[in-house]
KEKE-3310 file (N, C-alpha, C; in steps of 0.2 Angstrom, whole numbers, plus 5000, padded with zeros to 4 digits):
npx = (4781:4795:4808:4819:4821:4829:4844:4859:4876:4890:4905:4915:4910:4901:4884:4871:4859:4850:4844:4856:4872:4884:4890:4888:4900:4910:4905:4907:4921:4924:4918:4927:4938:4935:4933:4946:4959:4970:4987:4997:5013:5024:5021:5012:4999:4981:4973:4960:4959:4959:4968:4979:4996:5002:4997:4988:4996:5009:5010:5011:5023:5039:5050:5040:5030:5022:5025:5037:5052:5069:5071:5059:5041:5033:5021:5020:5024:5037:5041:5054:5061:5057:5055:5042:5027:5018:5002:4998:5000:5015:5020:5034:5036:5029:5014:5018:5032:5033:5026:5036:5047:5042:5040:5053:5057:5046:5042:5042:5030:5014:5004:5010:5010:5016:5022:5013:5012:5020:5026:5015:5019:5025:5018:5005:4994:4983:4978:4979:4970:4958:4956:4954:4942:4934:4934:4927:4915:4912:4907:4906:4914:4910:4899:4891:4889:4887:4898:4893:4884:4893:4901:4891:4889:4902:4910:4920:4929:4926:4937:4952:4958:4972:4973:4981:4987:4999:5007:5016:5013:5005:4997:4983:4975:4977:4970:4956:4939:4932:4920:4922:4920:4921:4933:4941:4936:4942:4955:4955:4955:4962:4965:4953:4946:4955:4954:4941:4940:4950:4944:4933:4939:4944:4933:4927:4937:4935:4922:4924)
npy = (5583:5588:5598:5600:5588:5580:5572:5581:5584:5594:5597:5596:5587:5589:5590:5598:5609:5617:5624:5627:5625:5623:5621:5632:5636:5633:5642:5654:5654:5654:5666:5675:5673:5677:5691:5694:5701:5695:5695:5693:5686:5689:5699:5707:5709:5709:5694:5682:5669:5662:5653:5653:5658:5665:5675:5670:5673:5674:5662:5653:5655:5653:5643:5639:5634:5619:5613:5617:5618:5618:5633:5638:5636:5621:5622:5634:5646:5655:5670:5669:5680:5692:5687:5688:5681:5668:5663:5654:5637:5629:5639:5649:5662:5678:5687:5699:5699:5689:5694:5704:5697:5690:5701:5705:5698:5699:5688:5677:5677:5669:5673:5679:5687:5693:5704:5709:5706:5715:5729:5743:5758:5775:5785:5779:5785:5793:5804:5802:5790:5796:5805:5795:5789:5800:5802:5791:5794:5790:5777:5759:5751:5739:5733:5743:5748:5762:5774:5779:5769:5759:5764:5763:5749:5743:5752:5759:5768:5766:5754:5755:5748:5739:5737:5730:5722:5725:5733:5743:5751:5765:5773:5783:5777:5764:5761:5758:5760:5750:5740:5732:5717:5715:5719:5709:5698:5700:5695:5682:5672:5681:5686:5688:5698:5708:5711:5715:5727:5735:5738:5745:5757:5761:5764:5774:5784:5787:5792:5804)
npz = (5648:5659:5653:5661:5667:5660:5659:5657:5654:5657:5648:5657:5665:5675:5681:5672:5676:5669:5653:5647:5638:5645:5661:5676:5681:5671:5661:5666:5666:5653:5649:5655:5648:5635:5637:5640:5631:5618:5611:5597:5599:5591:5581:5587:5584:5587:5592:5590:5595:5610:5615:5607:5603:5593:5578:5563:5552:5557:5563:5552:5546:5539:5548:5557:5551:5548:5536:5532:5523:5518:5519:5514:5514:5509:5503:5496:5483:5476:5466:5455:5451:5457:5470:5477:5484:5476:5471:5461:5458:5454:5446:5440:5439:5445:5438:5434:5432:5423:5412:5409:5405:5394:5385:5383:5372:5360:5351:5358:5364:5367:5359:5348:5332:5318:5325:5334:5348:5355:5365:5367:5358:5362:5355:5354:5362:5374:5368:5354:5353:5357:5346:5336:5341:5340:5326:5322:5326:5339:5340:5339:5326:5321:5327:5331:5344:5355:5363:5374:5378:5380:5391:5401:5402:5403:5410:5404:5390:5372:5364:5355:5340:5332:5315:5307:5316:5320:5333:5333:5322:5321:5313:5308:5298:5301:5313:5322:5329:5342:5350:5366:5366:5352:5349:5356:5349:5337:5338:5333:5319:5310:5297:5291:5299:5297:5284:5283:5291:5286:5273:5278:5284:5272:5264:5272:5271:5258:5257:5265)
capx = (4787:4799:4814:4825:4822:4833:4851:4864:4882:4895:4911:4919:4907:4896:4877:4868:4852:4846:4845:4863:4876:4889:4889:4889:4908:4913:4902:4911:4928:4923:4917:4933:4943:4932:4934:4953:4962:4977:4990:5003:5020:5029:5019:5008:4992:4976:4971:4954:4959:4962:4974:4984:5001:5003:4992:4988:5001:5015:5011:5012:5029:5045:5051:5034:5025:5023:5027:5044:5058:5074:5070:5052:5036:5032:5014:5020:5028:5040:5044:5062:5064:5056:5054:5036:5024:5014:4997:4997:5004:5020:5022:5040:5036:5023:5012:5022:5039:5032:5025:5042:5051:5039:5041:5060:5057:5039:5041:5041:5023:5010:4999:5013:5009:5018:5024:5007:5013:5025:5023:5013:5024:5023:5013:4998:4992:4976:4976:4978:4964:4952:4955:4951:4935:4930:4933:4922:4908:4911:4903:4910:4913:4908:4892:4887:4888:4889:4902:4888:4882:4899:4902:4886:4890:4909:4913:4926:4927:4927:4944:4956:4961:4977:4970:4986:4989:5006:5006:5020:5010:5000:4994:4976:4972:4978:4967:4948:4936:4929:4917:4926:4920:4923:4941:4943:4935:4947:4961:4954:4953:4964:4965:4946:4945:4960:4951:4935:4942:4953:4939:4929:4942:4945:4926:4926:4941:4932:4917:4927)
capy = (5581:5594:5598:5600:5581:5576:5573:5584:5585:5598:5594:5595:5581:5591:5590:5604:5610:5622:5623:5629:5619:5622:5622:5639:5637:5634:5647:5660:5654:5656:5673:5679:5672:5681:5698:5696:5702:5692:5698:5689:5687:5691:5705:5711:5710:5706:5688:5680:5663:5663:5648:5654:5663:5669:5676:5665:5674:5672:5655:5649:5658:5650:5636:5638:5630:5611:5611:5621:5614:5622:5640:5640:5631:5618:5624:5641:5647:5662:5672:5668:5686:5697:5684:5688:5675:5667:5659:5649:5632:5627:5645:5651:5670:5682:5689:5705:5697:5684:5699:5708:5692:5689:5707:5706:5695:5698:5682:5671:5678:5664:5676:5684:5686:5699:5710:5711:5705:5719:5734:5749:5764:5781:5788:5777:5788:5794:5809:5798:5786:5801:5807:5789:5788:5806:5801:5786:5796:5787:5771:5753:5751:5732:5731:5749:5751:5769:5775:5780:5762:5755:5766:5760:5741:5741:5757:5762:5770:5761:5752:5756:5742:5740:5733:5725:5719:5728:5738:5749:5755:5769:5778:5783:5772:5757:5761:5758:5760:5744:5738:5727:5710:5715:5719:5702:5693:5701:5691:5676:5673:5688:5688:5690:5704:5713:5713:5719:5733:5739:5740:5750:5763:5764:5767:5780:5789:5789:5797:5810)
capz = (5652:5660:5650:5666:5670:5656:5662:5653:5657:5654:5645:5663:5668:5680:5678:5670:5678:5665:5646:5644:5635:5649:5668:5677:5682:5664:5657:5669:5664:5645:5648:5657:5642:5629:5639:5640:5624:5617:5606:5594:5602:5586:5577:5592:5582:5592:5590:5593:5598:5617:5617:5602:5604:5587:5573:5558:5547:5560:5564:5546:5542:5539:5552:5561:5547:5548:5529:5531:5520:5514:5519:5511:5515:5503:5500:5494:5478:5476:5460:5454:5449:5463:5476:5480:5485:5470:5472:5456:5459:5449:5442:5442:5440:5446:5432:5431:5429:5417:5406:5407:5402:5387:5381:5380:5365:5358:5347:5363:5367:5364:5354:5343:5325:5315:5329:5338:5355:5358:5369:5363:5357:5366:5351:5355:5369:5375:5363:5348:5354:5357:5339:5332:5343:5337:5319:5321:5329:5346:5338:5337:5318:5319:5330:5331:5350:5356:5368:5380:5380:5382:5398:5406:5402:5405:5414:5401:5384:5367:5362:5348:5338:5327:5310:5304:5322:5322:5338:5331:5316:5324:5308:5309:5294:5304:5319:5321:5336:5343:5357:5370:5364:5345:5349:5358:5343:5331:5339:5330:5311:5309:5290:5289:5302:5294:5277:5284:5294:5281:5269:5282:5284:5265:5262:5276:5268:5251:5258:5267)
cpx = (4792:4806:4820:4826:4827:4840:4856:4870:4886:4901:4916:4916:4902:4889:4874:4861:4847:4847:4852:4867:4882:4887:4890:4897:4911:4911:4906:4918:4928:4922:4923:4938:4941:4934:4942:4956:4969:4980:4996:5009:5025:5027:5015:5001:4987:4974:4965:4954:4963:4968:4980:4990:5003:4997:4993:4994:5008:5016:5012:5018:5035:5045:5045:5029:5027:5026:5034:5049:5063:5073:5063:5047:5034:5026:5014:5025:5031:5043:5052:5065:5064:5055:5047:5032:5019:5009:4996:5002:5009:5022:5029:5041:5029:5021:5016:5028:5038:5030:5031:5046:5048:5040:5048:5061:5050:5038:5040:5034:5019:5006:5003:5012:5011:5019:5018:5007:5018:5022:5021:5018:5021:5017:5006:4996:4985:4973:4974:4971:4958:4951:4952:4944:4931:4929:4928:4916:4907:4906:4907:4909:4912:4901:4888:4886:4891:4894:4898:4886:4888:4901:4898:4888:4897:4913:4919:4924:4928:4935:4946:4960:4966:4974:4974:4989:4997:5005:5011:5018:5004:4997:4987:4972:4972:4974:4959:4945:4931:4926:4922:4926:4922:4930:4944:4942:4940:4954:4961:4952:4955:4964:4958:4945:4949:4957:4945:4936:4946:4949:4934:4932:4943:4939:4925:4931:4938:4927:4919:4930)
cpy = (5587:5593:5597:5593:5577:5577:5575:5585:5590:5594:5592:5589:5583:5591:5597:5604:5614:5620:5625:5623:5618:5623:5629:5641:5638:5640:5654:5660:5656:5663:5678:5678:5676:5689:5699:5696:5699:5695:5693:5691:5689:5698:5710:5712:5706:5699:5686:5674:5663:5658:5649:5659:5667:5670:5671:5666:5672:5665:5650:5652:5654:5644:5635:5634:5623:5609:5614:5616:5619:5629:5642:5635:5628:5619:5631:5641:5654:5664:5672:5675:5691:5694:5685:5682:5674:5662:5653:5643:5630:5633:5647:5659:5672:5684:5695:5703:5693:5689:5702:5703:5690:5695:5708:5703:5694:5691:5676:5671:5673:5666:5680:5682:5693:5705:5712:5710:5710:5725:5740:5755:5770:5785:5786:5779:5790:5800:5806:5794:5790:5803:5801:5789:5794:5805:5796:5787:5792:5781:5765:5752:5743:5731:5737:5751:5757:5769:5776:5773:5758:5757:5763:5753:5740:5746:5760:5764:5765:5760:5754:5750:5743:5735:5728:5721:5720:5734:5744:5754:5759:5774:5777:5778:5765:5756:5762:5757:5754:5743:5732:5720:5710:5715:5713:5697:5694:5698:5684:5677:5680:5691:5691:5697:5710:5716:5717:5726:5738:5742:5746:5757:5766:5767:5773:5786:5792:5793:5804:5814)
cpz = (5653:5657:5655:5668:5666:5658:5656:5657:5653:5652:5651:5667:5673:5676:5677:5672:5674:5657:5643:5642:5640:5656:5670:5678:5675:5660:5660:5667:5657:5644:5650:5651:5636:5631:5639:5633:5624:5611:5603:5597:5598:5583:5582:5589:5586:5588:5594:5597:5605:5618:5612:5604:5599:5582:5568:5554:5550:5561:5558:5542:5544:5543:5556:5558:5547:5541:5527:5528:5516:5514:5517:5513:5509:5499:5497:5488:5478:5469:5460:5453:5455:5470:5480:5480:5479:5472:5467:5457:5453:5445:5445:5443:5441:5439:5429:5428:5423:5411:5404:5403:5395:5382:5379:5373:5363:5355:5352:5366:5363:5358:5348:5336:5322:5319:5334:5345:5358:5362:5365:5363:5361:5362:5352:5362:5369:5370:5356:5348:5354:5350:5335:5334:5340:5330:5317:5324:5336:5345:5336:5329:5316:5321:5331:5339:5351:5362:5375:5383:5383:5389:5403:5407:5405:5409:5411:5394:5379:5366:5355:5346:5332:5321:5308:5310:5324:5327:5337:5326:5319:5319:5309:5304:5296:5310:5318:5328:5336:5350:5360:5367:5356:5345:5351:5352:5338:5332:5336:5323:5309:5302:5288:5292:5299:5288:5278:5287:5290:5276:5272:5282:5277:5263:5266:5273:5262:5252:5261:5262)
residu = (MET:ASN:ASN:TYR:SER:LYS:ASN:LYS:HIS:CYS:LYS:CYS:GLY:LYS:LEU:ILE:LEU:ASN:ASN:SER:LYS:THR:CYS:ILE:GLN:CYS:LEU:GLY:VAL:LEU:GLN:ARG:LYS:ILE:LYS:THR:LYS:LYS:PHE:CYS:ILE:ASP:CYS:GLY:LYS:GLU:ILE:SER:ASP:TYR:TYR:ALA:LYS:ARG:CYS:TYR:SER:CYS:ALA:HIS:LYS:GLY:GLU:LEU:ASN:ILE:ASN:TYR:LYS:THR:GLY:TYR:THR:THR:ASN:LEU:ASN:TYR:CYS:ILE:ASP:CYS:ASN:ILE:GLN:ILE:SER:GLN:LYS:GLY:ALA:LYS:ARG:CYS:ARG:SER:CYS:LYS:ALA:LYS:GLU:GLN:PHE:LYS:ASP:PRO:LYS:LYS:HIS:PRO:ARG:TYR:ILE:ASP:GLY:SER:ALA:GLY:ILE:TYR:PRO:LYS:GLU:PHE:ASN:ASP:GLU:LEU:LYS:GLU:GLN:ILE:ARG:GLN:ARG:ASP:ASN:TYR:ILE:CYS:GLN:ASN:CYS:GLY:MET:THR:GLU:GLU:GLU:HIS:LEU:ILE:VAL:PHE:GLY:GLU:VAL:LEU:HIS:ILE:HIS:HIS:ILE:ASP:TYR:ASN:LYS:GLN:ASN:CYS:LYS:GLN:LYS:ASN:LEU:ILE:THR:LEU:TYR:ASN:HIS:CYS:ASN:THR:ARG:ALA:ASN:PHE:ASN:ARG:ASN:TYR:TRP:GLN:GLU:ILE:TYR:GLN:ASN:LYS:ILE:LEU:LEU:LYS:ASN:THR:LYS:ASP)
# end
């Protein structure tokens, strides 16, 4: 049976005599539209939608948005401190401002225990961390992963952990080299890990 014998009609209502989806006239109009570049009337950015007057960003800004209400769109959140847009629904502050607010009083931090949620002091620098890694032979003092392996897996050097969880105490006997996951694991059951790592450092000092 000949495929052309089937009656097909274009959106404009004209009969199509070939396997195309549109008639010749509509196809020509579509090609001309594609070749004609269009630009946003607000920002001048090129837009792909032939019938649109504005790009997506300008079309969803302020009063142009169908959800506009009292100066902001109802489907967007803004930080109450720096006024940048927040993607997290219901959040009052962006991550940066939230962290600053928490660090004003470390005791408000959800993980605060004995001063551990504060900001690291200046003395906890790269030079000190390197000294601790060198002292520990560039090996995690819990699982034995080497720094070379850590760089391959995580793309970063081994972590330095505060044994007593007080970030202000940067004495070498309070610092120990740990692999990424071992450092994270130490945030739970803290009394257990504190005793373990204190004994390791004590044993190390005794050998030295």
